[in-house]
N, C-alpha and C positions, 0 to 999 in steps of 0.2 A: 503493500500499500504505500508505503513512504518513497517507493521508486517511481511509482506511477504519478504521485500528487504533483511534481514539479512538471511533467510531461500535460498535465491535464491543464496546469495553470496557464504554461505556455501556448497550449493549442488556440484559444480565441486571437490570440495576437498575430500567430502564425497563420490563422485563417483570414485575418485583416489584412496582412501583407499580401497573402496570395490572392483576396479579392481585389486589392488596389492595383496588384501587377496585372492583373485578368482585365480591370476595366480600364488602366492605361492602354493595355494591348489593343482593346475594343475602340478606346478614344483615336488612338493612331490610325486603325483601320476604316472608321467613321472619317476620318479626313482624308488618308493616302488612297482608298480605292476610288472615291468621285473624282479625287484629282487626276488621278492616271486615266480613269474612262474619259476625261474631260481634257485631256493632255492637247488634243488638237485644237484646243480653242484660243485665240488671241484676238486683239483687236488693232487697228492701224495705229493707234497712239502710243502703242508699248514701243513703237520703234522709235517714237521722238526723242524719249530721254535715252536711248541706245545711241544715236547719233551725237547728242550732247556729253555722254560719257567718253565715246570714242575721240572727240575734239580734247576733253579732258586729258585723256590717257596719252594723246600725241603730242599735248604740251601746247594746243591751240587756243585752249581756256573754254571757258563755258559759254558756249555760243552753238548755234543750230548749223552755220554755216563756218566752215574753218576761216575764211577769209572776210566773213561778215562780223557786224557788231555783236556784243555781249546781250543777250537778251532772257527775259524770264519766261522762257517756254515750256517749264516743266513745275507742274502744280506741286507735286511731293517735291520740295526743294533739296532733300537730301539724297534723293533715289539716284540722279545721276551720278553722284559721287561714290555710292555704294556699287553702282555696277562698273565705274571707271578701271578697277584693278581687274575686271573679268572682260574687258571690252577691247582688248588689242587685235582681235580677228575679224573676221566677217560679221557684219549685223546680223545675222540670221543665226551665226553661231553665238553671239552674245545674247539674242532672243533665248536660244534653247537653254544656256547658263541661268537667265533671269527666272525661267519658267522651273527650272530645276530648284533654284534659291528659294521661290515661294511653296514649291509644294514641300520641301525639307521642312521650311519652318513651320507652315502651318500642321504639318503631321507631328512635329515634336509638341507644340501648342495642343493639338488634339489629344495625345497622350497624358498631359499635365491636366486637362479638362476631364478626361475618363477617370484618373486618380482621383481628384477633387470630388466629382459627383459621388463617387463611392464613398468617400469619407464622410459625406453629408448625408448619404442614406444610410438609415437604420431600420433594419427587419427584412424579411423576404419579398415584401410587397413593395416596399420603396426602392430595393435594389433592383429588382423587376422594371418600376418605372424608371430609375435613372437609366437602364440599358437601351429601354424603349425609346426614350429621350434622345439618346446617342443615335438610334437608328432614324428618328425624324431629322437629325442634323445631317446625317449620311445620305439622305432623300433630297437634301435641298442642294442639289447639284450646281446652283450659280455659287456656292463657296469653294467647292472643288474647282469649278471652272475658272473662276478669278484667281485661285490660288497658282492654276497652270498657265495663266493668262501671259506671263512675262511682264505684267504691271506690278506696280507696289503694293497691290492689293492682299496678296497672298502674306506676304511680310506683315502689314499693318493688320489681317485678321488675327496673326499668330501674337502680335504685340498685346491686342485688344484683351482676345482671350487669355493671354497671361495674367495681365492686369487684373481680371475678373476673377483668376484663381487665386491671384495674391490677395485680393480683397477678401475672397470667403475663407481664406487659410490665416487673415489676421496678420497679413504683413503690410501695412499701411504704406511704408516707404517704397517697397517694391511695385505696388500697386500703382501709386501716384506717379512713379518715375515713368514705369511703362506707359500709364495713359496719357504721360505728357509728350512721349515720342510720339504716337499716335497722332498728335494735335500737331507736330513739326511736319509728319510726312502728309496728312489729310486735313487742310484749314478748318475744314466744316466739323470735325470732331472735336474742335477745341470745347464746346460745351459739355459733350460728353466726358471729356477729360476733366473738366471742372468739376462736374457732379460726382465722379468717381474720386478726385481728389478731396473733395470736400468729405464725402463719406468716410474716406480713410482717414482725415483728419480729426473727424468726431470721435473715433475710438484711440485716438494719440493723447499724448500729454501736451497740455497748454502750450508750452514753449516751442513744441514740434509743428503746431497746427499750422502755421503760416508757412513754414517750410514746406509742408506737403503740398499745399495749395500751390505754391511757386513751382515746386517739381511740375505739377500738373498743368501750368499753363506758360511755364517759363520756356519749352522747346517752341511753341507756337510764336511765342513774342519773340523770340531771338530771329525766327525765318523771317518775321513781319520786319523787324529792325534791319535784317541784312538786305530785304527787298527795298526798303525805303532808301537805304545808304546807296545801294549799287545802281537800282533802276529808277528811283526817285518816286515809288509808291510802295505801299506796304501791303495791298492785295495782289494776290497773282493775277497774271495776265488774263488768264482765263476769264477771270471776272468781266473784263472789259469784252474778250472776245466772244463770250458765251452770256451776254445778258439775263438776269434771272427773271422767271416768270411764275408769280405766285400759282395761278392755278394749274400750269404744267406741273409745278412741284407737289402740290397737294395731290393729283393724279398719280404722279409717279411713286410717292411715298405709299400711298394706298395700296397700290398694286405691288410695291414691292415688299410689304407686309406678309402678302401673301406667298409670293415666289419664294421668298427665304424660309417658309414654314415655321420656323422656331416662334415667331411673334404669336403665331396661334396658341402655343403651347403656354405661353405667359400671360394671355388674355384672363387674367384674374385679379382684377383690381383690389376686390375687397380682401382677398386672400393676401396679397401683396402690402396691403394696409393694416392687417390684422396679425400677422405674422409676427414671431420676436424674432425673425432671421433680419438683421440689418442688411444684410448681401443683398436680400431680394428687394428690399426698400430702394437703395442705391442704385442696383443694376436698373432697376424697373425704371425709376426716375431718370437715370442717365439714357435709356433709350428713348423715351419720350422727349427728352431734350434734343437728342441727335434726330430724332425725324424732325421736330420744328427745324433744326438748322438745315436740314435736308430740304424742307419745304421753302425755306426763306431763299435758299441758293437757287432755287428753281429747277430742282431735279438733276437729271442727266440723261444724255442722250444714249450713251451706250447699253446694250442690253443687258440683262439678268441681274437687275437691281443692285449694280455695282455699289452703289453709295450706303446701303444697308448691310451688305456682307460684313463688314468687319466686326459690327458688333450683335451679328446673329448668333454666333455659338455662346456669348454670355449669358443668353435667355435660358438656356438649358440649365443652367445654375438657378435662376429664378425660378423656373418650373420644379425642380427637385427641392429646393428649398422650402416652397409653399404646399408642396404636395401632403404634408402633414396637416395642414387646416381646411383641407378641400375635400369635399365628397369624392368617394371612387368613383362613382358615376360621371361627375363632373370631368375628372382625371381622364377616364377612360374616352369620353365623347371627344376631348379635346384631342387626345392621341389619334383617335380613328378620324378626324378631320384633318389633321395634319398630314398623317399618311395617306389620306385620300388625296389629298392635293399635290404632295410630293411625288406621288405614283404618276399622277396626272401630267404634271407639269413636266416630270422626267421623260415620259414617253412622247410628250407633244414639241416638246421645245429642245431638249438636249441634242437630238441627232444634228439639227442644223448648226449647232456650233462645234461640233467636233472637226470638221473640216476646214475649218477657218485658217489655220496655221499654214497647212499645206497648199490651199488655194493661195494665200498671200506668198509662200515662197516660190511656187510656179509663176505667178506673176511679177516678182522681181527678178527670177531668172530670165523672164522675156522681155523685160523692160529693158536690163542692162544693156545688151547690144543696140537696141535702138535709141537709147539715151548717150550712146557712148561719146558723141561728138558735140554734146550739148554744153553751153557754158551757163545760162539762165533757164531754168524751168519753173512753170508757174503751175500750180495745182491746189486742190482743196485738201485732199487726202495725202498729207506731206510725208506721213510715216514711212509708207513704202516708196514712196518716191526718193526719199532722203538714204533709203537703204539701196536704192537702184542707182545712184550717180552720186559723183562727188561734185557735180556742179552747185552752183547757187541756187537755193530753191526760194520761189516768190511764194509765200504761204498765202492763199486767198481767201482762209478762214480766220486769218490773225492770232493763231494759237502762238506762233514764234516770232511775229511781226508787230509791234507796239503802233505803227502808221496804220496799219488795216484792220487791228484790232480797236482802234478809236472810232473808225468809219460807222455811220449808222446801219443798223441790221444784225440780225444773229449770225452765227458761226457758219452757217451756208447760205448766208443772203447779203453779205457785206456788199456796200456800194462800190465794187472795184468796176473801172472802165477799163477799156482796152488801151485808152492814152497813157494810164497809169503802168501798164505793161510795156508798151513802147518805151516811156521814159525809164524803165528798169531794164532795157537792153534784154528782154525776155524772147528767146529764140524757140523755145517749145512751149505750148501750152497743153495742158494733159486735162481732159473732161471726160466725166462721168457719162455713162450712156442714159443712165437714170438722172438726168439734169436737173441739179438743184438750183436755187433762185440766182446765185452768182454766175453758175455756169450758163443757165440758161439767157440771161443778160449779155454776156458775154457773146454766145453765138449770134443772138439776135442781132450783134452791132456789124453796121456794114463798115467800119472801120477794120474790125475783125475779118471779115469775108475778104476785105481788100488785103490785108497785109499777111494773112494766114492761110496756109492749105495744110489739109489732111494727109499724112504720110505713111502713119501707122496705125493698126488697130490691135488693142492686146486683149483677148478675152480671157475673161475670169472663169477658172476652171470648175465645174460643177454648178454654175449659172449663165443665164441667158445674157447677163449685163457683159459691158466690156469698157475700156478705156480707149478713148482716141487722142492721139498724139498729132497737134497740129505745129507744123513748121512755119517760122517765119518766112514770107517769100523772098526769092531773090537773095538767098544766102547760100555762099560757097562754105560747104561741111569740111573741116578739116578730118582726116583718116582718123579712125581710133587711135593709131598709134601716134599720131602728131602731138608735140607738147599742148598739155591743156592751157598754157600761157598766150597760145596764138589764137584770137578770137576769130569768129566767124567773121567773112566780109560780105557786105551787101554791093550787089551792082548799081551800077549807075543807070541801069534802064527805068523807065519811068514806071 
């Protein structure tokens, strides 16, 4: 009996460790499997910071065009610096590395989240509930898609989830610091970071409270100060290029809450208000603050609820921590609804996103020889254009060009006229077949018809759309082997 007694005393602890390890593995799989399934997803904007990073690595500085001015063309200011050490090669190779970085970061955070919710769950029913919540998160394919996109979103999702885990484990300094870094990468997350920092400060000793709040908002403030000093304005250039629209922002936020599924789990305001778990109150309030910030920002034009993805996993903690005060029937109802939406949206929307990376890679491979002799290229989708040529790029959306960003209109409807293209010595204009407003305006211009001619059409693999390349008339092109310093010349003929 005396021999078995210590073993019996140790067994609950051993079972707890084994359970946490199992849930850590479950959380990692809930993050990794959807990310690998959506590995083929990316967006054009993922290639913009890669061009900035390449110029940083080559010594040209923080700029989109190697010979152009420094511009604030990357909203997550630290992202290009983070990519710079891995951006020495081809842009597509760097994109693959950025995708891998996001997947690895999110998988590690998923493991931490799994271990955290197991620690919070007590009893077999709550453990099963926690496991099902991780299953809902796994079905929220936008989280995996953006982790594998090559954008900063995967890293920010990992940081935000780690901040929520630190808050749940009563590590206020880590929670505030990690939340603050999120605000540096994504400016619209500053309110979320502030609420998390304030929640962390509430449980800390009085002398440390202001320090924790400063940790939560300091990185955002530092980025705003850098922008003010270097480029003359504290807000990202995208704020000018993409003016906010409250109605679009509200519609976007409402749809995004459904698409990422986990807000369905956390729809229990009475339970959040009455639970004794402070972490549920803080993360619930932080989520509401973030939704309001997204609405104020006017939402986003990118697919798959990008702006809500970073905070979606933290709602699993809210769900698990409030499950003790919620009726089992209501818990089951939310799980059923979340699973139903997750399955439906994954089957309907996920397949279209899995081929974007391959299609963009094929487009870039076709465009490189066609743009080999160009000196100045103008287009609306400058991400893939910047990966296709070393030529100077005139950004018709204004995302990387302050003078165009200041023009009236949205990012696809800037009032760019053909005379501006001629003044900038544009020799190739790239227009999408499903023309946006700025492209339609250019095509309808008599001056454009007189000065430019179609010379190449680039199909987009897997779609009926294409890009048309228009060359400036009466231009003598250098061969691809000619030095880039020799500009094309116009003939003297009228």
